[in-house]
GUKOL-738659 format. One record per residue: chain; residue in three letters; residue number from 0; x, y, z of N, C-alpha, C in turn. Coordinates in steps of 0.001 Angstrom, whole numbers. Each point is the difference from the previous one (the first is absolute). Example, Ala and Ser with C-alpha at 12.3 -4.5 7.8 and 13.67 -1.06 7.14 Angstrom:
BEGIN
  lumdren  miba  lomi   n_east  n_north     n_up  ca_east  ca_north    ca_up   c_east  c_north     c_up
        A   ala     0    13190    -5690     7800     -890      1190        0      900     1200        0
        A   ser     1     -350     1050     -720      820      1190       60     -770     1090      730
This chain:
BEGIN
  lumdren  miba  lomi   n_east  n_north     n_up  ca_east  ca_north    ca_up   c_east  c_north     c_up
        A   met     0   -62592   174236  -143636    -1355       217     -497     -594     1329      574
        A   thr     1     -492      835     -819     -593      1284      490    -1427     -185      418
        A   ala     2     -475     1105      724    -1340      -185      481     -979      -98    -1083
        A   ser     3      257      717    -1153     -901      -104    -1099      -76    -1368     -671
        A   glu     4     1045     -741      237       93     -1290     -720     -681    -1106      999
        A   arg     5     -331      374     1193     -623      -886      862    -1427     -109     -272
        A   thr     6     -509    -1242     -136    -1382      -231     -312     -753     -446     1274
        A   thr     7    -1375      335       19     -714      -368     1155     -927    -1132     -309
        A   phe     8       25    -1059      833     -951     -1099     -102     -993      222     1043
        A   gly     9    -1095      736     -338    -1005       309      893    -1317     -796      -77
        A   pro    10     -973      362      838    -1232      -819      -48     -671      109    -1360
        A   glu    11     -110     1069     -693     -658      -100    -1265      594     -773    -1006
        A   thr    12     1355      102     -109      748      -836     -951     -192    -1452      264
        A   ala    13       82     -301     1313      -39     -1399      390    -1420     -604     -211
        A   glu    14    -1010      774      185    -1349      -435     -265     -276     -214    -1540
        A   ser    15      542      855     -738     -168      -154    -1502      718    -1255     -460
        A   ile    16     1182     -294      579      681     -1324     -352     -855    -1202      460
        A   leu    17     -576      152     1194     -784     -1088      605    -1245     -263     -918
        A   arg    18     -634     1034     -400    -1273      -252     -851      329     -628    -1299
        A   arg    19     1174      241     -603      351      -677    -1223      416    -1415      233
        A   ala    20      607     -317     1156      339     -1326      255    -1232     -834      341
        A   cys    21    -1062      626      666    -1197      -708      256     -637     -405    -1221
        A   ala    22       30      887     -997     -596      -425    -1284      661    -1171     -690
        A   val    23     1350      -68      184      718     -1096     -562     -336    -1361      767
        A   ala    24      -61      113     1312     -168     -1225      744    -1481     -267      387
        A   ala    25     -891      704     -601    -1420      -173       79     -357       41     1528
        A   val    26      478      993      723     -319       172     1361     -894     1255      119
        A   asp    27     -983      -83      866     -896      1112      163      710     1030      838
        A   pro    28      149     1267     -537      727      1088      761     -979      777      920
        A   asp    29    -1159     -484      272     -988       674      715      477      435     1428
        A   gly    30     -197     1228      457      264       386     1333     1468       50      291
        A   ile    31      797      586     -941     1461       132      211      281      841     1226
        A   gln    32      852     -570      915      373       765     1153     1495     -119      216
        A   leu    33      779     1052      -40     1467      -102      215      163     -123     1489
        A   leu    34      858    -1061      326      311      -326     1362     1388      599      383
        A   arg    35      986      -30     -833     1311       529      306      802      158    -1360
        A   leu    36      979      915      127      855       259    -1161     1487      -20      388
        A   gly    37      748     -996     -586     1369      -123      393      760     -484    -1279
        A   asp    38      656    -1134      133      532      -565    -1224    -1090     -502     -894
        A   his    39    -1171     -249      557    -1202      -371     -799    -1140      981      520
        A   ala    40     -894      211     -952    -1357       516      486     -888    -1172      295
        A   val    41     -527      -48     1207     -777     -1171      437    -1476      491       24
        A   phe    42     -848     -765     -647    -1430       447      -65     -883    -1197      493
        A   arg    43    -1138      321      518    -1132     -1001      178    -1005      222    -1094
        A   ile    44     -364    -1015     -616    -1017        68    -1103     -976    -1070      -17
        A   asp    45     -927      -75     -945    -1061      -999     -113     -715     -233     1359
        A   gly    46     -414     1090      565     -746      -203     1334      853     -574     1123
        A   gly    47     1296      243      -92      929      -542     1043      420    -1438     -161
        A   arg    48     -514     -649    -1066      341     -1453     -185     1433      -93     -550
        A   thr    49      561     1037     -597     1302      -102     -672      785     1203      429
        A   ile    50     1334     -249      188      996       961      196      924      139    -1169
        A   ala    51      170     1224     -550      843       167    -1179     1252      749      343
        A   arg    52     1157     -346     -563     1237       723      318      545      383    -1347
        A   ala    53      268     1290     -186      584       524    -1259     1431      456      373
        A   gly    54     1017     -460     -734     1363       416      218      354     1342     -301
        A   arg    55      920      556      644      292      1450     -243      589      278    -1305
        A   gly    56      598    -1082     -584      713       201    -1316      575    -1343     -521
        A   pro    57      534       94    -1190      458     -1281     -609     1058     -738      833
        A   glu    58      794      754      785      986      -624      833     -558     -986     1023
        A   arg    59    -1288       68      262     -726      -867      950     -328    -1393     -611
        A   leu    60      138      -91    -1334     -551     -1324     -607      752    -1206      380
        A   pro    61     1328      -33      170      663     -1221      527     -434     -490     1346
        A   ser    62     -192      987      945     -459      -428     1404    -1380     -342       -8
        A   val    63     -843      574     -891    -1405      -481     -100     -154    -1356     -575
        A   glu    64      737     -246    -1065       79     -1339     -542      469    -1067     1084
        A   arg    65      943      351      803      428      -761     1080    -1117     -270     1063
        A   glu    66     -689     1107      211    -1147       -85      979    -1023    -1022     -441
        A   val    67     -319      -71    -1275     -909      -902     -541      409    -1401      246
        A   arg    68     1361     -186     -252      588     -1387      285      -50     -386     1487
        A   val    69      330      939      856       17      -128     1444    -1429     -422      396
        A   ala    70     -969      641     -509    -1369      -253      457     -405    -1375     -370
        A   gly    71      496     -516    -1168     -263     -1432     -403      734     -999      949
        A   trp    72     1230      364      371      807      -850      795     -639      -88     1462
        A   leu    73     -385     1158      581     -594       -31     1264    -1409     -722       55
        A   ala    74     -737      120    -1076    -1237      -730     -133      232    -1499       49
        A   ala    75      980     -456     -806      383     -1418      -53      430     -458     1292
        A   glu    76      695      813      840      464      -337     1307    -1101       61     1047
        A   lys    77    -1239      471     -429    -1127       231      925      351     1000     1074
        A   tyr    78      834     1011     -309      336      1029      872    -1049     1136     -103
        A   pro    79     -437      505     1103    -1067      1035       12      498     1353     -553
        A   ala    80     -105      182    -1310      379      1275     -621     -958      461     -956
        A   ala    81      183     1129     -565     -826       613    -1022     -152    -1021    -1242
        A   arg    82    -1134      -88     -546     -277      -812    -1140     -382      807    -1253
        A   leu    83      490     -406    -1145     -305       724    -1287    -1455     -195     -274
        A   ala    84     -665     1054     -593    -1369       -36     -417      -31      -12    -1580
        A   thr    85    -1090     -422     -549     -271       -11    -1448      753    -1157     -644
        A   asp    86     -546     -351    -1201      709     -1020     -788      961      623    -1058
        A   ala    87       50     1324        4      837       753    -1019     1507     -299      334
        A   glu    88      783       44    -1021     1457      -125      260      523     1285      672
        A   gln    89      760     -173     1025      453      1130      803     1600       15       19
        A   pro    90      510     1240       63     -649      1294      138     -447      445    -1388
        A   val    91    -1035      854       14     -402       826    -1160      812     1228     -133
        A   val    92      608      299    -1070      901      1044     -203     -665     1121     -822
        A   val    93      -59     1194      595     -628      1182     -666     1073     1121      -85
        A   asp    94      433      296    -1254     1019      1117     -108     1135     -285      875
        A   gly    95      377    -1225      133     1157      -371      836     -312     -346     1431
        A   his    96    -1136      462      445     -347      -110     1478     -627    -1408      167
        A   pro    97      592     -863      873     -593     -1328      287    -1028       65     1009
        A   val    98    -1146     -609     -328    -1266       -12      813     -334    -1373      463
        A   thr    99     -287     -295     1229     -386     -1306      495    -1310       70      680
        A   phe   100     -809    -1071       91    -1337       -84      590       88    -1146     1062
        A   trp   101     -492      403     1232       57      -896     1129    -1332     -260      662
        A   glu   102     -238    -1136      648    -1232      -166      728       64      917     1208
        A   gly   103    -1167      708      173     -147       932     1158     -126     -811     1273
        A   leu   104      491      678     1009       72      -637     1423     -869      755      925
        A   ala   105    -1221     -535      264     -914       678      952     -218     1362     -507
        A   asp   106       47     1067      932      -85      1360     -366     1276      623     -298
        A   gly   107     1136     -732      -13     1230       582     -252      649      735     1174
        A   glu   108     -726       56     1060      487       805     1175       43     -779     1284
        A   ser   109     -196    -1296      -22      112      -847     1160     1308     -613       97
        A   tyr   110      928      559      834     1380      -364       30      217    -1160      954
        A   ala   111      999     -761     -336      302     -1152      906      546      570     1329
        A   thr   112      -13     -938     1060      647       402     1261     1451     -131     -183
        A   thr   113      788      533      873     1457      -144      -83      321    -1405      312
        A   gly   114     -692     -699      909      226     -1390      255     -203     -834    -1254
        A   glu   115    -1071      237     -759     -168      -754    -1240     1087      307    -1014
        A   met   116      452     1252       -2     1070       419     -925     1281     -836      336
        A   gly   117      346     -144     1245     1135      -693      375      -54    -1378     -462
        A   val   118    -1115     -661      240     -177     -1450     -461       32     -167    -1481
        A   leu   119     -525      923     -728       -2       -62    -1470     1438      223     -543
        A   leu   120      685      916      630     1325       265     -436      997    -1251      249
        A   arg   121     -274     -580     1125      772     -1251      278     -292     -992     -950
        A   arg   122    -1239     -206     -372     -416     -1072     -994      712      397    -1360
        A   leu   123      -44     1264     -365      572       341    -1289     1527     -259      -68
        A   his   124      686      319     1149     1461      -250      -30      307    -1472       94
        A   asp   125     -957     -838      373      218     -1462       41     -193     -697    -1293
        A   leu   126     -613      729     -864     -185      -526    -1446     1322     -256     -679
        A   gly   127       99     -931     -837     1165      -177     -825       -1     1095    -1097
        A   thr   128     1070     -107     -886       65      1054    -1060     -885     -540    -1106
        A   pro   129     -603      916     -878     -880      -399    -1048      907     -536    -1156
        A   asp   130     -724     -552    -1047      729      -591    -1078      231      974    -1178
        A   phe   131      -29     1351      393      416      1031     -908      957      864      662
        A   thr   132      727      813     -668     1048       870      657     -569     1271      580
        A   leu   133      336      198     1234     -270      1324      636     1269      786       -2
        A   pro   134     -123     1361     -210     1219       775       86      482      191     1377
        A   asp   135     1305      370      134      510       273     1220     -650     1336      554
        A   leu   136     -134      175     1243     -542      1228      574      950     1080     -170
        A   arg   137     -362     1106     -584      855      1152     -284     -741     1208      603
        A   pro   138      162      316     1240     -789      1005      656      246     1424     -674
        A   phe   139     1178      337     -560      291      1268     -521     -272      191    -1422
        A   glu   140     -559     -967     -687     -126       -57    -1483     -842     1089     -512
        A   lys   141    -1119      442      667     -857       990     -472      223     1421      581
        A   val   142      930      118      884      182      1262      728      290     1152     -883
        A   arg   143     1004     -186     -879      449      1108     -863    -1098      441     -988
        A   ser   144     -673    -1055     -596     -961       371    -1024    -1153      741      624
        A   arg   145     -450     -517     1214    -1112       698      699      357     1476      295
        A   leu   146     1266      178      503      347      1331      359      216      987    -1137
        A   glu   147      411     -628    -1132      165       832    -1164    -1285      509     -529
        A   arg   148    -1111     -856       67    -1291       423     -386     -839      862     1010
        A   ala   149      439      -90     1274     -732       575     1014      -36     1588       -2
        A   gln   150    -1166      487      210     -169      1477       20      195      495     1469
        A   ile   151     1274     -116      411      395       382     1386     1121     1157     -253
        A   ser   152      398      636     1200      949       904     -119     1442     -593     -365
        A   glu   153      796      816     -641     1357      -620     -429      815     -211     1167
        A   ala   154     -193      713     1119      746      -271     1246     -390    -1390      564
        A   ala   155    -1296     -322      -16     -451     -1234      494      513    -1187     -871
        A   arg   156      -27      226    -1357      449      -929     -927     1478     -418      220
        A   thr   157      783     1155       76     1436      -228      209      374     -768     1288
        A   tyr   158     -769      423     1076      296      -648     1237     -386    -1513      -77
        A   leu   159    -1126     -342     -573     -491     -1354      -34      969     -821     -860
        A   leu   160      443      509    -1090      921      -774     -862     1355     -282      707
        A   ser   161      440     1046      763     1178      -265      781     -196     -960     1119
        A   leu   162    -1138       77      712     -324     -1051     1086      -52    -1313     -599
        A   ala   163     -575     -167    -1163     -169     -1342     -695     1395     -622     -254
        A   glu   164      843      777     -410     1423      -467     -207      614     -608     1258
        A   glu   165     -189      801     1074      586      -401     1241     -640    -1219      530
        A   leu   166    -1292      -72      -49     -796     -1169      553      174    -1177     -791
        A   glu   167      264      125    -1343      345     -1113     -830     1263     -731      411
        A   thr   168      942      696      328     1309      -499      458     -189     -686     1363
        A   asp   169     -780      600      885     -270      -643     1315     -716    -1249     -164
        A   phe   170    -1046      -31     -900     -850     -1221     -152      889    -1117     -565
        A   ser   171      863      234     -949      900     -1049     -546      854     -636     1041
        A   gly   172      259      633     1164      813      -615     1013     -772     -691     1082
        A   leu   173    -1255     -174      -73     -751      -558     1026      222    -1563      164
        A   asp   174      -78     -470     1125      119     -1433      304    -1365     -469      483
        A   phe   175     -678     -757     -858    -1370      -352      231       -4    -1218      932
        A   ala   176    -1119      -39      753     -127     -1076     1083     -830    -1192     -540
        A   leu   177     -959      300     -956     -902      -964     -545      503     -523    -1405
        A   pro   178     -382    -1201     -343      347      -433    -1348     -640      742    -1155
        A   ala   179      528      258    -1081     -545       642    -1189    -1078     -863     -576
        A   gly   180     -900      588     -753    -1013      -688     -757    -1049      847     -531
        A   pro   181    -1115     -506     -469    -1027       947     -563     -501      867     1082
        A   val   182     -159     1245     -380     -561      1004      856    -1197      744     -750
        A   his   183     -900      436      807    -1159       828     -544      523     1376     -579
        A   gly   184      809      589      801      579      1269     -406     -654     1284      534
        A   asp   185    -1272     -166      324     -759      1216      558    -1027     -447     1042
        A   phe   186      427     -873      940     -910      -667      908     -321      967     1144
        A   asn   187    -1211      504       -7     -515       872     1044    -1454     -193      259
        A   val   188     -662      575      911    -1300      -139      315    -1004      376    -1136
        A   gly   189      404      981     -790     -778       450    -1174      -63    -1097    -1112
        A   asn   190      853     -962       55       98      -931    -1009     -521    -1487      501
        A   val   191     -576      -91     1207     -649     -1175      381    -1475      282      398
        A   leu   192     -873     -552     -883    -1479       333      234     -830    -1191      248
        A   his   193    -1059      111      668     -920     -1058      191     -889     -171    -1287
        A   asp   194     -229    -1244     -316     -908      -309    -1170    -1371     -123      471
        A   asn   195     -996     -372     -888    -1422        18      371     -259    -1038     1097
        A   ala   196      857     -922      167     -214      -998     1164      758      419     1199
        A   gly   197      599     1177       40      637       464     1170     1374     -531      173
        A   gln   198      584     -650    -1067     1342      -602      155     1039      967     -572
        A   pro   199     1157      168      531     1024      1051     -511      639     -613    -1339
        A   arg   200      243      983     -864      663      -300    -1300     1019     1042     -207
        A   val   201     1092     -397     -660     1121       920     -408     -222      592    -1339
        A   ile   202       99     1267     -119     -182       582    -1337     1249      795     -374
        A   asp   203      -50      640    -1252     1138       739     -566     1208     -909      -55
        A   leu   204      -28     -817    -1085     1063     -1032     -176     1033      355     -940
        A   asp   205       72     1220     -498      974       419    -1075     1411      194      543
        A   gly   206      165       12     1286     1316       254      510      746    -1259      458
        A   phe   207     -564    -1112     -318      679     -1264      421     1405     -105     -586
        A   ala   208      942     -581      808     1366        67     -433      687    -1161      987
        A   leu   209     1286     -212     -350      878      -806      856      764      978      786
        A   gly   210       65     -160     1307      703       875      957      -99     -384     1406
        A   pro   211      596      881      898      -30      -287     1415    -1433      114      532
        A   arg   212     -376    -1015      818    -1318        33      570     -265     1187      983
        A   glu   213     1130      504      514     -180      1216      877     -719     1108     -729
        A   trp   214      140       36    -1275     -709      1119     -800    -1507       17      183
        A   asp   215     -605    -1149       43    -1444      -158      107     -431      326     1483
        A   leu   216      827     -123      987     -338       218     1383      145     1532      417
        A   met   217      637      797     -808      345      1353      410    -1143      933      142
        A   gln   218     -945      -24     -916    -1015       971       30     -908       -7     1214
        A   thr   219     -273    -1215      389     -923      -163     1196      778      442     1262
        A   ala   220     1254     -294        4      828       444     1187      134     1599       22
        A   met   221      232      505    -1198       28      1489      -63    -1327      751      274
        A   tyr   222    -1051     -639     -468    -1340       515      245     -233      116     1415
        A   tyr   223      599     -907      853     -161        27     1452     1041     1031      568
        A   asp   224     1288     -168     -232      926       738      915      385     1321     -668
        A   ser   225      -87      207    -1306      377      1273     -591    -1259      921      -95
        A   phe   226    -1131     -528     -309    -1142       900     -395    -1144     -221     1014
        A   gly   227       11     -975      850    -1200      -199      824    -1226     -316     -579
        A   trp   228       38     -633    -1205    -1194      -409     -688     -501    -1336      491
        A   his   229      795     -789      648     -483     -1226      732      335      130     1474
        A   thr   230     -838     -586      782      205       100     1450     1087    -1111      430
        A   glu   231      509       84     1132      910      -982      532     -634    -1431       -7
        A   ala   232    -1254      -36      377     -621     -1311       35     -191     -579    -1445
        A   glu   233     -318      904     -928     -120      -459    -1349     1249     -558     -599
        A   tyr   234     1160      787      393     1304      -475     -502      425    -1323      683
        A   asp   235     -326     -159     1297      271     -1198      708     -709    -1181     -717
        A   asp   236    -1239      242     -397     -786     -1106     -702      707     -373    -1322
        A   phe   237      440     1018     -770      764      -251    -1150     1301     -878      222
        A   val   238      707      412     1017     1226      -763      232     -367    -1440      332
        A   ala   239    -1042     -181      864     -392     -1310      439     -476     -792    -1163
        A   gly   240     -684      580    -1001     -443      -669    -1127     1176     -434     -931
        A   tyr   241      985      787     -145     1102      -253     -880     1062     -835      708
        A   gly   242      232      190     1253      990      -735      763     1371      660      181
        A   trp   243      143     1282     -368     1259       647      144     -275     1521      -86
        A   asp   244      826      792      815      -86      1449       -3     1140      531     -750
        A   val   245     -246      694    -1121     1141       544     -837      693     1157      683
        A   arg   246     -650      526      991      727      1145      719     1237     -469      793
        A   thr   247       26    -1367      329     1211      -436      637     1211     -258     -783
        A   trp   248     -215      176    -1454     1027      -243     -961     1026     1277      -91
        A   ser   249     1262     -296     -110      919      1129      -15     -101      978    -1103
        A   gly   250     -684     -419    -1123     -205       773    -1128    -1178      772      -94
        A   tyr   251     -821      -42     1094    -1255       627      -27      -53     1488     -258
        A   asp   252      889      756      549       65      1465     -137      257      379    -1458
        A   val   253      944     -704     -646      408       266    -1370    -1225     -253     -932
        A   met   254     -591    -1179      258    -1153      -421     -811    -1202      955      230
        A   arg   255      -63      485     1160    -1144      1070      310      240     1207     -709
        A   his   256     1277      504     -143      268      1204     -744     -276     -183    -1459
        A   val   257      363    -1210     -533     -212      -353    -1373    -1598       93     -221
        A   arg   258     -635     -630      771    -1496        28     -160     -583     1338       92
        A   glu   259      411      818      793     -467      1367      155      257      789    -1274
        A   leu   260     1198     -173     -502      360       715    -1235     -939     -412    -1172
        A   leu   261     -328    -1337     -104     -910      -543    -1020    -1371      528      212
        A   met   262     -461      142     1254    -1350       612      211      -42     1375     -491
        A   val   263     1098      820      164       -7      1394     -502       59        3    -1519
        A   thr   264      812     -734     -682      164       -15    -1394    -1305     -553     -695
        A   trp   265     -614     -974      660    -1282      -439     -529    -1060     1044      -19
        A   leu   266      -68      740     1150    -1009      1097       37      338     1174     -926
        A   ser   267     1335      167     -285      367      1140     -853     -609     -150    -1358
        A   gln   268     -471    -1133     -480     -564      -217    -1240    -1323      787      -72
        A   asn   269     -665      253     1132    -1252       677        9      124     1465      437
        A   ala   270     1185      557      -86      267      1331      498     -610     1138     -804
        A   ala   271     -699     -380    -1169     -798       962     -636    -1133      437      840
        A   asn   272     -465     -864      936    -1038       309      991      614      726     1150
        A   pro   273     -442     1161      196      580      1006     1110      156     -748     1366
        A   arg   274    -1096     -777      341       53      -747     1332     1183     -904       33
        A   ala   275      163     -826    -1124     1090      -982       10     1299      744      -32
        A   ala   276      117     1138     -809     1224       773      -78      460      446     1310
        A   ala   277    -1010      546      811      308       465     1360      461    -1166      930
        A   glu   278     -561    -1120     -153      394     -1199      818     1339     -454     -386
        A   val   279      406      101    -1224     1349      -389     -474     1041      959      654
        A   glu   280     -290     1300      -35      976       953      556       47     -175     1467
        A   lys   281    -1082     -266      744        3      -309     1384      843    -1190      295
        A   arg   282      -84    -1115     -741      719     -1190      219     1507      268     -204
        A   val   283      327      689    -1109     1355       358     -311      588      747     1169
        A   ala   284     -638      941      567      498       732     1119      410     -820     1186
        A   ser   285     -861    -1038      220      156      -926     1122     1224     -950     -303
        A   leu   286      210     -365    -1232     1088      -806     -351     1287      740      144
        A   arg   287       11     1337     -295     1123       851       16      452      199     1516
        A   thr   288     -998      194      919      295       338     1289      -14    -1110      923
        A   gly   289     -463    -1161     -371     -123     -1172      924    -1077      134      959
        A   ser   290     -971      880     -231    -1143       252      974     -986    -1120     -195
        A   ser   291    -1000       59      973    -1055     -1087       58     -689     -175    -1298
        A   arg   292     -452    -1234     -279     -827      -297    -1198    -1433     -130      395
        A   arg   293     -253      337     1226    -1396      -252      485    -1126      888     -652
        A   asp   294      430     1098     -724     -959       792     -614      -59     -280    -1465
        A   trp   295      653    -1121     -499     -208      -436    -1388    -1475     -418     -206
        A   ala   296     -598      448    -1004    -1412      -380     -196      -34    -1236     -899
        A   pro   297     -863    -1014      301      -44     -1232     -802     -530      349    -1380
        A   tyr   298      553     -722    -1050     -473        68    -1291     -110    -1336     -734
């Protein structure tokens, strides 16, 4: 794929899609505010009462349809997670982009404590399997397509593709310590928010899959020991809440490298933005040299 063939899913395109979806779902688009841009553009609308998620492209439809089913399953289990908003059938599809609407949680910026996160993740992993099929976890499934579209240097693209091949082999040989089962797929502090009653809820449900539970434990561990985004006390609280420290597992380093690669390829989708492009190049340099990740900026 050439640079001219790569398309940009930016804020203006995403907002246009959202407005059309709001008209279909009879949702008030008043006060649209973009919160973040990744696989989805996430907006706060309707005075903060509703969160809207617009998928980057048609390839997101299967995972969004699964997300809707997961939300229903977790609600039936009385598990504290995001709840769908509006009576309209979801997702609403606009030019192939799937759009969903969710109940807003407080101001959307009140994050759970790491202790609360550990408890909620243990509860999630203790649930049985749902009565519908979850896909197997495929960590490398989106890497190539993301890198082909990304507006990054060819040197960075070539290196990341080569690293992905190497890590995919390493990942396939891991011996997991925990039993496999439903996993959230992107469990981190940004995806556990307090609701209006001050209770923690898990959001971003589109990554649910069947896989090793270690996957869900990795980001909090890395945010502590790789990036310094959690303190030692905060990480200890997370471990106490969950009941096990993933850093004691023999496969931790391999899984950490896989997660770092995915953090870079996820960010590469936004490399049309100069700040994001610079961050991608900085991260690639640290992956090449094995230098500290402490200067990676949160996104």
